[in-house]
C-alpha positions as CSV (number, residue, x, y, z in Angstrom):
1,X,0.0,0.0,0.0
2,X,1.5,3.3,-1.0
3,X,1.7,6.0,1.6
4,X,-0.8,8.8,1.2
5,X,0.6,12.2,0.2
6,X,0.8,14.4,3.3
7,X,-0.8,17.2,1.5
8,X,-3.8,15.1,0.6
9,X,-4.3,14.0,4.2
10,X,-4.1,17.6,5.4
11,X,-6.6,18.7,2.8
12,X,-9.1,16.0,3.8
13,X,-8.7,16.8,7.5
14,X,-8.7,20.6,7.2
15,X,-11.4,21.5,4.7
16,X,-13.6,24.0,6.4
17,X,-17.1,22.7,5.7
18,X,-18.3,20.8,2.6
19,X,-21.2,19.3,4.3
20,X,-23.8,21.4,2.5
21,X,-22.9,19.8,-0.8
22,X,-24.3,16.4,0.3
23,X,-27.8,15.4,-0.8
24,X,-28.6,14.3,2.8
25,X,-27.4,15.9,5.9
26,X,-27.0,14.1,9.3
27,X,-27.7,16.0,12.5
28,X,-25.2,15.9,15.2
29,X,-26.3,14.2,18.4
30,X,-24.5,15.0,21.6
31,X,-20.9,15.8,22.4
32,X,-18.0,13.9,20.7
33,X,-17.5,11.9,23.9
34,X,-20.4,10.1,25.5
35,X,-19.9,9.3,29.2
36,X,-21.8,6.0,28.8
37,X,-23.6,3.9,26.2
38,X,-27.0,5.4,25.4
39,X,-28.6,2.7,23.2
40,X,-29.4,-1.0,23.5
41,X,-26.9,-1.6,20.6
42,X,-24.2,0.2,22.5
43,X,-25.0,-1.5,25.8
44,X,-24.9,-4.9,24.2
45,X,-21.4,-4.1,22.7
46,X,-20.2,-3.2,26.2
47,X,-21.8,-6.2,27.8
48,X,-20.1,-8.6,25.4
49,X,-16.7,-6.9,25.0
50,X,-13.5,-7.3,27.0
51,X,-10.3,-5.2,26.9
52,X,-8.6,-5.2,23.5
53,X,-5.2,-6.3,22.5
54,X,-2.6,-5.6,19.8
55,X,-2.1,-7.3,16.5
56,X,0.5,-6.1,14.0
57,X,-1.8,-5.8,10.9
58,X,-3.9,-3.1,9.4
59,X,-7.0,-5.2,8.6
60,X,-8.9,-2.7,6.6
61,X,-9.6,-5.4,4.0
62,X,-9.1,-9.2,3.9
63,X,-5.9,-10.8,2.6
64,X,-7.8,-14.0,1.8
65,X,-8.5,-14.0,-1.9
66,X,-10.0,-17.4,-1.6
67,X,-12.7,-16.2,0.9
68,X,-15.6,-17.1,-1.4
69,X,-14.6,-20.6,-2.1
70,X,-16.7,-21.9,0.8
71,X,-19.9,-20.2,-0.3
72,X,-21.3,-23.0,-2.5
73,X,-20.6,-25.6,0.2
74,X,-22.3,-23.5,2.8
75,X,-25.4,-23.4,0.7
76,X,-25.4,-27.1,-0.3
77,X,-24.8,-28.2,3.3
78,X,-27.8,-26.1,4.5
79,X,-25.8,-23.9,6.8
80,X,-28.6,-21.3,7.3
81,X,-30.1,-19.0,9.9
82,X,-29.1,-19.0,13.5
83,X,-26.2,-16.9,14.6
84,X,-23.1,-16.0,12.7
85,X,-19.8,-15.2,14.4
86,X,-16.8,-13.8,12.6
87,X,-13.6,-11.8,12.8
88,X,-12.1,-9.0,10.8
89,X,-13.5,-6.5,8.3
90,X,-16.2,-6.8,5.6
91,X,-15.6,-10.3,4.2
92,X,-17.9,-11.2,7.0
93,X,-20.8,-9.5,5.1
94,X,-20.4,-12.0,2.2
95,X,-20.6,-14.9,4.6
96,X,-23.6,-13.3,6.3
97,X,-25.3,-12.9,2.9
98,X,-24.7,-16.6,2.3
99,X,-25.8,-18.0,5.7
100,X,-28.7,-15.5,6.2
101,X,-28.4,-15.5,10.0
102,X,-30.9,-14.0,12.5
103,X,-28.0,-12.2,14.2
104,X,-24.2,-11.8,13.7
105,X,-21.3,-10.9,16.0
106,X,-17.9,-9.8,14.8
107,X,-15.4,-10.6,17.5
108,X,-11.9,-9.2,17.2
109,X,-9.1,-8.5,19.6
110,X,-8.4,-5.2,18.0
111,X,-10.7,-2.4,19.2
112,X,-9.9,-0.7,15.8
113,X,-12.0,-3.4,14.2
114,X,-15.0,-2.3,16.2
115,X,-14.4,1.3,15.0
116,X,-14.2,0.1,11.4
117,X,-17.5,-1.7,11.8
118,X,-19.1,1.4,13.1
119,X,-17.9,3.1,9.9
120,X,-19.4,0.3,7.8
121,X,-22.7,0.5,9.8
122,X,-22.8,4.3,9.2
123,X,-22.3,3.7,5.5
124,X,-25.1,1.2,5.4
125,X,-27.4,3.7,7.2
126,X,-26.5,6.5,4.7
127,X,-27.0,4.6,1.5
128,X,-29.8,3.1,-0.5
129,X,-28.1,0.5,-2.5
130,X,-24.6,-1.1,-3.0
131,X,-23.6,1.3,-5.7
132,X,-24.2,4.3,-3.4
133,X,-22.5,2.4,-0.6
134,X,-19.3,2.0,-2.7
135,X,-19.5,5.6,-3.9
136,X,-19.6,6.9,-0.3
137,X,-17.0,4.4,0.9
138,X,-14.6,5.6,-1.7
139,X,-15.6,9.3,-1.7
140,X,-17.0,9.2,-5.3
141,X,-19.8,11.4,-6.5
142,X,-23.2,9.8,-6.6
143,X,-25.0,10.3,-10.0
144,X,-28.6,11.5,-10.2
145,X,-29.7,8.2,-11.7
146,X,-28.7,6.2,-8.6
147,X,-31.7,3.9,-8.7
148,X,-30.8,2.6,-12.1
149,X,-27.6,1.2,-10.7
150,X,-29.3,-1.2,-8.4
151,X,-29.5,-3.9,-11.0
152,X,-26.1,-3.4,-12.7
153,X,-23.3,-5.9,-12.4
154,X,-20.4,-5.5,-10.0
155,X,-18.0,-5.1,-12.9
156,X,-19.8,-2.0,-14.1
157,X,-19.9,-0.6,-10.6
158,X,-16.2,-1.2,-10.1
159,X,-15.4,0.5,-13.4
160,X,-17.3,3.6,-12.2
161,X,-15.4,3.8,-9.0
162,X,-12.1,3.2,-10.9
163,X,-12.7,5.9,-13.5
164,X,-14.3,8.6,-11.3
165,X,-12.1,10.9,-9.2
166,X,-12.4,11.6,-5.5
167,X,-12.0,15.3,-4.8
168,X,-11.0,16.8,-1.4
169,X,-14.2,18.8,-0.9
170,X,-16.5,15.8,-1.6
171,X,-14.2,13.6,0.6
172,X,-14.5,15.9,3.5
173,X,-18.3,16.0,3.1
174,X,-18.5,12.2,3.1
175,X,-16.0,11.8,6.0
176,X,-18.1,14.2,8.1
177,X,-21.4,12.5,7.4
178,X,-20.0,9.1,8.3
179,X,-18.4,10.3,11.5
180,X,-21.6,12.0,12.5
181,X,-23.7,8.9,11.9
182,X,-21.2,6.7,13.7
183,X,-21.5,9.0,16.8
184,X,-25.3,8.6,16.6
185,X,-25.2,4.9,17.4
186,X,-24.8,5.7,21.1
187,X,-21.5,3.8,21.6
188,X,-19.0,6.0,23.6
189,X,-16.4,7.4,21.2
190,X,-13.5,9.6,22.1
191,X,-11.9,12.2,19.8
192,X,-9.2,9.7,19.1
193,X,-11.8,7.1,18.1
194,X,-13.4,9.6,15.7
195,X,-10.0,10.3,14.2
196,X,-9.4,6.6,13.7
197,X,-12.7,6.2,11.9
198,X,-11.8,9.2,9.7
199,X,-8.3,7.7,9.0
200,X,-9.7,4.4,8.0
201,X,-12.3,6.0,5.7
202,X,-9.6,8.3,4.2
203,X,-7.6,5.2,3.2
204,X,-10.5,3.8,1.3
205,X,-11.1,7.2,-0.4
206,X,-7.5,7.9,-1.5
207,X,-6.3,4.3,-2.2
208,X,-9.6,3.5,-4.0
209,X,-10.1,-0.1,-5.1
210,X,-6.3,-0.6,-5.1
211,X,-6.3,-0.8,-1.3
212,X,-4.5,-3.8,0.1
213,X,-4.1,-5.5,3.5
214,X,-1.1,-4.2,5.3
215,X,1.2,-5.5,8.1
216,X,2.8,-2.8,10.2
217,X,6.4,-2.2,9.2
218,X,6.3,-4.6,6.2
219,X,5.3,-4.0,2.6
220,X,2.2,-5.7,1.4
221,X,2.9,-9.2,0.0
222,X,2.4,-9.3,-3.8
223,X,-0.2,-12.0,-3.4
224,X,-2.4,-9.9,-1.1
225,X,-5.5,-9.1,-3.1
226,X,-6.7,-5.5,-3.8
227,X,-10.1,-4.5,-2.7
228,X,-11.0,-4.6,-6.4
229,X,-10.0,-8.2,-6.7
230,X,-12.1,-9.1,-3.6
231,X,-15.2,-7.5,-5.0
232,X,-14.8,-9.3,-8.3
233,X,-13.9,-12.7,-6.8
234,X,-16.0,-15.8,-7.5
235,X,-17.0,-19.0,-5.7
236,X,-15.8,-22.4,-6.8
237,X,-18.8,-22.5,-9.2
238,X,-17.7,-19.4,-11.0
239,X,-20.4,-17.1,-9.5
240,X,-19.5,-13.6,-8.2
241,X,-20.6,-14.1,-4.6
242,X,-19.5,-11.0,-2.7
243,X,-22.2,-9.2,-0.8
244,X,-21.6,-6.2,-3.1
245,X,-22.0,-8.3,-6.3
246,X,-25.7,-8.8,-5.7
247,X,-28.3,-6.2,-4.7
248,X,-30.4,-8.7,-2.7
249,X,-27.3,-9.8,-0.7
250,X,-26.5,-6.2,0.1
251,X,-30.0,-5.4,1.1
252,X,-30.1,-8.4,3.5
253,X,-26.9,-7.2,5.2
254,X,-28.3,-3.7,5.3
255,X,-31.5,-5.0,7.0
256,X,-29.5,-6.6,9.8
257,X,-27.5,-3.4,10.2
258,X,-30.7,-1.3,10.4
259,X,-32.0,-3.5,13.2
260,X,-28.7,-3.5,15.1
261,X,-28.3,-7.2,14.5
262,X,-24.6,-7.1,13.4
263,X,-22.8,-6.4,16.7
264,X,-19.0,-5.7,16.7
265,X,-17.4,-7.1,19.9
266,X,-13.9,-6.5,21.2
267,X,-12.6,-9.9,22.3
268,X,-10.0,-12.6,22.2
269,X,-11.3,-16.0,21.0
270,X,-9.3,-17.5,23.9
271,X,-10.2,-14.7,26.3
272,X,-12.2,-15.1,29.6
273,X,-15.2,-13.1,28.6
274,X,-16.2,-12.1,25.1
275,X,-16.9,-15.4,23.4
276,X,-18.5,-16.9,26.5
277,X,-20.7,-13.8,26.8
278,X,-21.8,-14.2,23.2
279,X,-22.7,-17.8,24.0
280,X,-24.7,-16.8,27.1
281,X,-26.6,-14.1,25.1
282,X,-27.4,-16.6,22.3
283,X,-28.8,-19.1,24.9
284,X,-31.0,-16.3,26.3
285,X,-32.3,-15.8,22.8
286,X,-32.7,-19.5,22.1
287,X,-30.4,-19.2,19.0
288,X,-27.7,-21.6,17.9
289,X,-24.5,-20.7,16.0
290,X,-24.7,-21.8,12.4
291,X,-21.2,-20.6,11.2
292,X,-18.1,-19.3,12.9
293,X,-15.5,-17.7,10.7
294,X,-12.1,-17.8,12.4
295,X,-9.8,-16.7,9.5
296,X,-6.4,-18.0,10.5
297,X,-6.7,-16.8,14.1
298,X,-6.3,-20.4,15.4
299,X,-2.7,-20.4,14.0
300,X,-1.8,-17.6,16.4
301,X,-3.7,-19.2,19.3
302,X,-1.6,-22.3,18.9
303,X,1.5,-20.3,18.6
304,X,0.6,-18.4,21.8
305,X,-0.3,-21.5,23.8
306,X,-4.0,-20.5,24.2
307,X,-5.6,-22.9,21.8
308,X,-7.1,-25.1,24.5
309,X,-8.7,-22.0,26.1
310,X,-10.2,-21.2,22.8
311,X,-11.7,-24.7,22.3
312,X,-13.2,-24.5,25.8
313,X,-14.9,-21.2,24.8
314,X,-16.0,-22.8,21.5
315,X,-17.6,-25.7,23.4
316,X,-19.7,-23.2,25.4
317,X,-21.4,-21.9,22.2
318,X,-24.9,-23.2,21.5
319,X,-24.7,-25.1,18.3
320,X,-26.2,-28.0,16.2
321,X,-24.6,-30.9,14.4
322,X,-24.5,-28.8,11.2
323,X,-22.7,-25.8,12.8
324,X,-19.4,-25.1,10.9
325,X,-16.1,-23.3,11.3
326,X,-14.9,-21.3,8.3
327,X,-11.1,-20.9,8.4
328,X,-8.3,-19.8,6.1
329,X,-4.9,-21.3,5.6
330,X,-1.7,-19.8,4.1
331,X,0.2,-22.9,3.1
332,X,3.2,-21.1,1.6
333,X,4.1,-20.1,5.2
334,X,4.5,-23.8,6.0
335,X,5.9,-25.0,2.7
336,X,2.8,-27.2,2.4
337,X,0.4,-27.5,-0.5
338,X,-3.0,-28.1,0.9
339,X,-5.1,-30.8,-0.8
340,X,-7.9,-28.2,-1.4
341,X,-5.6,-25.5,-2.7
342,X,-6.9,-23.8,-5.9
343,X,-4.2,-22.9,-8.5
344,X,-3.4,-19.2,-8.5
345,X,-4.6,-18.7,-4.9
346,X,-2.1,-18.3,-2.0
347,X,-4.8,-18.7,0.6
348,X,-7.0,-21.7,1.0
349,X,-10.5,-21.5,2.5
350,X,-11.7,-24.4,4.6
351,X,-14.9,-25.7,6.2
352,X,-15.2,-28.1,9.2
353,X,-18.1,-29.1,11.4
354,X,-17.6,-27.7,14.9
355,X,-18.6,-31.1,16.4
356,X,-15.9,-32.9,14.5
357,X,-13.3,-30.6,15.8
358,X,-14.5,-30.7,19.4
359,X,-15.1,-34.4,19.5
360,X,-11.4,-35.0,18.6
361,X,-10.3,-32.6,21.2
362,X,-12.4,-34.0,24.0
363,X,-11.3,-37.6,23.1
364,X,-7.8,-36.6,24.1
365,X,-6.4,-36.0,20.6
366,X,-3.7,-33.4,20.3
367,X,-3.8,-31.3,17.1
368,X,-0.9,-29.7,15.3
369,X,-1.8,-26.7,13.2
370,X,-1.5,-28.8,10.0
371,X,-3.8,-31.4,11.6
372,X,-6.3,-28.7,12.3
373,X,-6.5,-27.5,8.7
374,X,-6.7,-31.0,7.2
375,X,-8.4,-33.3,9.6
376,X,-12.2,-33.7,8.9
377,X,-12.2,-30.8,6.5
378,X,-15.3,-30.7,4.2
379,X,-14.4,-31.4,0.6
380,X,-15.6,-28.0,-0.8
381,X,-15.8,-29.1,-4.4
382,X,-17.8,-32.2,-3.6
383,X,-20.0,-30.4,-1.2
384,X,-20.8,-27.7,-3.7
385,X,-21.4,-30.1,-6.5
386,X,-18.2,-29.2,-8.5
């Protein structure tokens, strides 16, 4: 990811007031710092969250180009409804659109991830369709015929974003609208939090669809996908399956956001509170977990010696025999070609029933990380009819 020109960042932060140019203004609600949560959504976040931790990546977007390869299998296996739990940024929305849960939780050790999801929630609230959503996310002007874009393909929408410039005045207008709306959700936000939301949004605006995942102090790996590639990705059946590739998928995610049913949570999968609190809340609702997306977090839990604590937390979640874990694997880091690797993809997406994993653990089996990503893995091509 290239560094943003200092001048551009200063212009975006210092523009006096471009808010009046927007077609819809957002009223300010309260001071920039709330002393306590003042909505049921915010109170639930605080009830479920635990103190955050540090991770050395800037997870504005996924680095898993293979993220959609499980979608066909999820559909064919009937993984539907219930509760979804995930980690990281907006690849979760594509899984949510595939699973169609009643409620979703995004649990991440980084508090910055919660702030980014408040940014996403604000964008969903401010936009009518996926085209307008991508325009505001990237600071592009919204044409007058916005409704006509609802049925257009993602390739055409991507082309518009790529070929339309983001100007500093429009950027400041959009940044202000998103921050104002994020404040209105009632979750306590400091001035530093608001600046973090602005900084994240600024990266989407000035990097555009060329934005990549970044690790602190290291250049992006050449195999990390751009946001453009993630939007245009396909499942194993060749279907564009991102939540932004289909208007119905986008509207489903938007409906959950509108009803405060996508809840960002600060928490460690192996921590003493967050995941257990989510399980307790789901039992109160009478809702079972249908899918749990872990990315490659389990690799770090094994490395840190906390994997057993994680599996104990996992065992506390209400679930069914059909509940699954979605995980990613980067085989190049281990010099190992996974049996389900797809040519041209550095990452491998995997699916496993939670019961299969836990039954092996409770029987006294000891897993290595390579065992974890191969043992009892669902054959994605067979499961999706490929």
